Structure formats: structure tokens, C-alpha cells
N, C-alpha and C positions, 0 to 999 in steps of 0.2 A: 522116488519121494513120494511121502503121503499128501494127502487134504492139508494137513494140518500145516505141514513144511511149505507147500504150495503158497497156503494163504497169508504166510509170512516173509517169503520169499519177492511175492509180486511188491508190497509196497516199501519193502527193503533197496530193490531193482530200481522202483518209481523216484525213491528218495535218493539212490546214486547217480540217475541220469537227471536228477532235479540240479544237485548240485555242481555236475559236470558242465550242464548247460550254465547255469547260473555263474559258474566260475568263467567259462568262454566269452559270456557278456559283459562281466564285470571286468576283465581284461581291457573289454573296447570303451568302456565309462569315463568321462572325465570326474573329477570327486564332486564335483557341483552337484554333481546329477547321482550318487550313490543312496543317497538318503529318500530320495522321491522314489525310485529303485525298491528300494526296501520297502519302503510302506506300502506298494503295492501289492508287494509279496505277502507284509501282515496281514492284507484284508483278504487277499485269496488264501491265506492260512487259515485264518479265522473262520471262514465259510466252509471249507474243505476238511479240516483237521477237525472233526467235531468228538472225536475221543477225546482228545487233549484239551479242548475247548471244555467238556466237561468235568474233565477232572480237576482243570484250573478253577472254575468255578464253585466245585466240590470242596478244594481245598479252601478256598477262600472263605467258604461258608465255615469250614472249620477252625480257620484261624481268627477271624473277626466275630463271627455270629454274630449278633446285634448291635456290634458297634458300628459297624458298615451297612448301610442298607443295600438292598439288592442290587439299585441302579450303580454305585457306589463299586459294589464286588466286579460286576460286569465291566465295570470303563477300566479298574487295576485289570483285568484278564484281556480285554482288547488293548492296553497299553503294555502288559508283558509280551504277547506275541507282536505288536512292534517293536518291542526293545529287542527282542529275539531275533528277527529278521535285519535289523539293524547291524546286532553284533554278528551275524552271520557275515553280512555284507561285507562290514568293515575288515572281519577276517578276512578273507576274500582277496580284501584291494589293499590292505595294508601289507599284508603278507609279501605283496610284489613290490610296496615300494614304502618301505621302510623308513625315508625322512618323514612322512606323513605320521607314522606311527609318533617318531621322535616328535615332531609338531604339537602333535594333537593330544600329549600326555603329560601332566603333572604329578609332581608326588608331594605330599603332605605328612610330617612326621618321620622322613626319610633316616633322621638322626638315629631312630631306634631301630631302624636296620642296619646300620653304620656301626653302633654301638655293639649289637649282638654280634657281626660277624667278627667284629675284632677280638671277641673272647673266644675265638678260635676252634669253637665245636659244633658249628654250623648252625642252622635258621631251621626251623619248622614254621612255613607260614600257614598258618590255618585262617581258611576263610570258607567261602559258599562258590554254589552256582550263581552268583549273584556278578550283575552287569558286565562287562567284557573281560571275564577272568582269564578265557585265552589270550587274552591281548598284553593282558597284567603280566603275563611269561616273557612274551616277546619284548615288552617292554625293559624289562629287567636285565635280559638278556644282552638285547641291544647295548646297554650300558656298561656291560663288560661284566654283570655278574655272575657267576654261572649256579643256573637253576634248573630244575627240576620237578618231576610230578605225578604225583600217585593217583594213578586213574583206573577205571575199569576199561579195556579193551572196546570198543566200538562192534553190536552185534553185528552191522556187514562189514564185510573183511575189506572190499572194494575203498570204501567211505574211510575204512582204517588205513588204508593202503595210503590215499590220498593226502590225509592229513597227517600220516606219520613223515612222509616227506618233506611237506611244510615245517614240522618241528624240527627235523634235521636242518633245513636252512636256517633254522635260526638259533641251531645248537641247544634246544632244549631237550635236557633228558627226559624218557620217560620210562616210569618205574610201573610196570601193571600191577594192579593186585592181587591175581593170580599168576601162578601159583603162589601163594602166601609166605611158604618157607623164603623162594626168590626175593619177594617182595619187601622182605623184613631185612636180607641180606643186603641187597643194594641200597636199600634206604638207609644202613646204619654205613656203609664204606661212602656214601656220599655227605652225610652228616661229619663224620668223622675227615673228611677231607676238606670239610670246613664250608660245603655248599648248602644251598637253598633248597629245599624240599616243601612244595605247594601241596597240600593236605586238606581236601574242602570235609569238611563234617555236617554238612546239611540233608542228605539223604537216606531215606530210610536204611537200617544194617541191621533188620532181622532179628534173630536170636542172639546174634554173635557180638551184638555190643550192648551197654546200658540203656536203659530209659530214664532220659532227663526231659524237664517239663521243657515244653515249646508251644509257644502262644498258650498255657494255661493247658494242654496235652501233653502228655508222656509220647517220648517218641524216640524210636530204639534210634541208636547215635552211636558212631565206632570212635574208640576208645585210643586207637592209632599215637594218634600226637603225643598224649602223655604217657602213655607205654613207652614211647622211644626217646621221650625228652628223661623221662626216669634212667634208661640204660645208656643216654649218650652223654648227658647233661646240656642236650642242646636246647638253645632259647626258643621258646614259642612265642610267636609275633602272629597276633590277627591282622589281617591285611583284606583292605576290600576296595575293588575299582568299582569308583562311582562314576555314572555318566552326568555329566554337565547340561543345562540346558540349551547350550549349542554345542550338542554332542562333544564339545572335548572331554574328555576322561582325566580323572584325580585318582591316584592312588594313594589310598590312605593308609598307614601303619599305627597301629593303635600301641599302648605301653606292652613291654611284654608281660607275660603270665609268670608269676612267679609258684612254684611247686614247693606245698607243706610238705616234706618228706620227713617231718617227724611225727606223722601221723601214719595209721595203715594204709597201706599199698590203695586199697580198694577204695577208701573213701577219699584220698587223696584225687584218684583219677575219676570218681564219679562229681565231686566237687569242681574240678577243673573243667570239667567235662560241662558240667552246668554253665560255668562264667563264660566260656567258651561260645556256648550255644546262646546265652542271652545277650552275650555280644552280637552275635547274627540276627537275633530276631530285633536288637535295637536299629540295625542297617536297613532290615526287610520293613520294620515298621513305618521308618524315616523313608524311604524309596520303596516303596510295594510292589513297584510295577517291574522294578529291577531284580527281583527273583525269579525263578524258575517254577510255577505255580504249577506246571503240569504233571508233576511229579506226587505220587503219593507218600506224602511224607508219613502220617499217620499210620498205616498200612497195618506195621507190625504190633501187635498189643501186647501188655508185660502179662505173666503166667504169674497171679500172684499167689495161686496155692503153692508155685514153686520157689515163692520168695523171690518175685521177679523185683529188680530196683526200680 
């Protein structure tokens, strides 16, 4: 193992070890103490995770610029760490106690989901790494919906195995983004079986996606939801899990996105992805601390000399 691999393996092992220890502690905690425990984790993380803190502040600067003061951006970053810690602790706690998840989660706009499923062509839930989105999948599964998600596998195989077992307990189908052909085939199969497939489109997608406006800057964005909808006629439904002031959660379904299929395919794809990105931006602006700012969303740049969108 080379030095570079060792440098990567040490923090990953530390993260996995921390995950196991936290899981053991959380199993013993009463519900009344999980949020105070998560606040302590967030405080420690904000101090230790310097790289992630730096990325969060840089991302907030790109998104808001002079719209928010430095202190306002720093507060959002701190709150972001708190909400991420809460989400992690909730995930470990609620997956062991499904009744808490049922009791602390409600729906808004669920009629859009019911109508979409009644059409029998599957539903593509388009969302973001926003709020406690993994619990959203758990709640839908508990309520009897057949649900899966397209996700990248975690870099640490031990952590991936840990969460795979949790997802299996909740009957959440994981569709890995790689290899690409298998991902497409498994997703189409799920949609044609009238299942729900969750696809987040808020992370940098390199040169494989399209560039759309996000907080006024071009951001490389995946086109999968629209391409799949054009192919299968599945319904595209924006959906977000929003943390409430009392730490309960509300799953909000937006109206379905209509595809203007009478236009050129590329135009339909770009315009629809822009509309979906605008909805994601709306929720982030409304609840800024509930989005994962520790990701370099604007890392890729459009190559204008080659006609980048």
C-alpha cells in the first residue's frame, strides 16, 4: 500500500470506527437524549473537520456572495454541521425503532405521489442531499411504497456494508450509479414495475451532465431523471424532507414536472433540469442549513470553446 493510499485509509478507518462506536452508544440512548448527543458530535466535528468546514464556507461564499455577511455564512455552516449530525444520529436511532420514524414524520402534497403511482408508469423522485433524505426513503418504505434510490457506493467498504444492512431491513432497493449500463437497466426495470426511484441531482456531475444555473453560477448537473422519464414515461416528482423547529420532519411533494416533448430532445433535457435545479435552489434558500454545503458543487466548469451548455 502506497503512502497516498495510507493517507486515505486512515481517516476512512477512523470514520468507520466512529460510526460503529456511535451506533453502539445510540442503541443505549433514550429518545430524549439523541439531539443533545448529536449537538456534541456537531461541535466536535466543526472543530476537527477543517477541510469540510473550509469547503462549506467556500461554497456559501460562491452561493450567496454579498447577499449574506461573513457571520451569516459562518452561522449557516455551523448549523449545517448540527443538522448533519442530527441526521446521522436519527438515522442510526430510527432505523432500530421504526415507530419513532412513523410518529415524527408527516406528508404534505402526498396526493401528487398517489396520482403519479396510479398512472402505473413509475415515479422518479427528484431531490437533493437535503434534510434527512435517507429517512424519507425509510418512511416511504414503512408506509408500504416500493422505493429505491440511485446512489454512489461509499468509498469505505465497511461503512457501505453497514448501511446496506440497514437499507435491507427497510426493504429499500439500492441502485448503484456504476456500472452505468446496469444502473440504467435496473432503474428502467423498477420504473416499469411502477416503483419509486429516488434520484438526487444536486452534486457536481463533471463533464457527463449539462451545465445549468445554480445560485447564478453554472453547475454541472446529472440529466438522468429526464432521460429516464423520456424513455419510460415515468412521472418526475420533486420531493424534499424538511426538518421542522421541533426536529420532526415533513416530506413535501411538489407538483409533477411536465416534459415538453414536442421540442428538440436536448432542449427538453436542459430546460427540465434547469426547472428542477431552480426548485432545489428555492428549498436551499428557504432552509440553507439543511443542505450539504461540504460538497464542491461548482467544481467543474463549462468548456465554452467546445460549446458547453
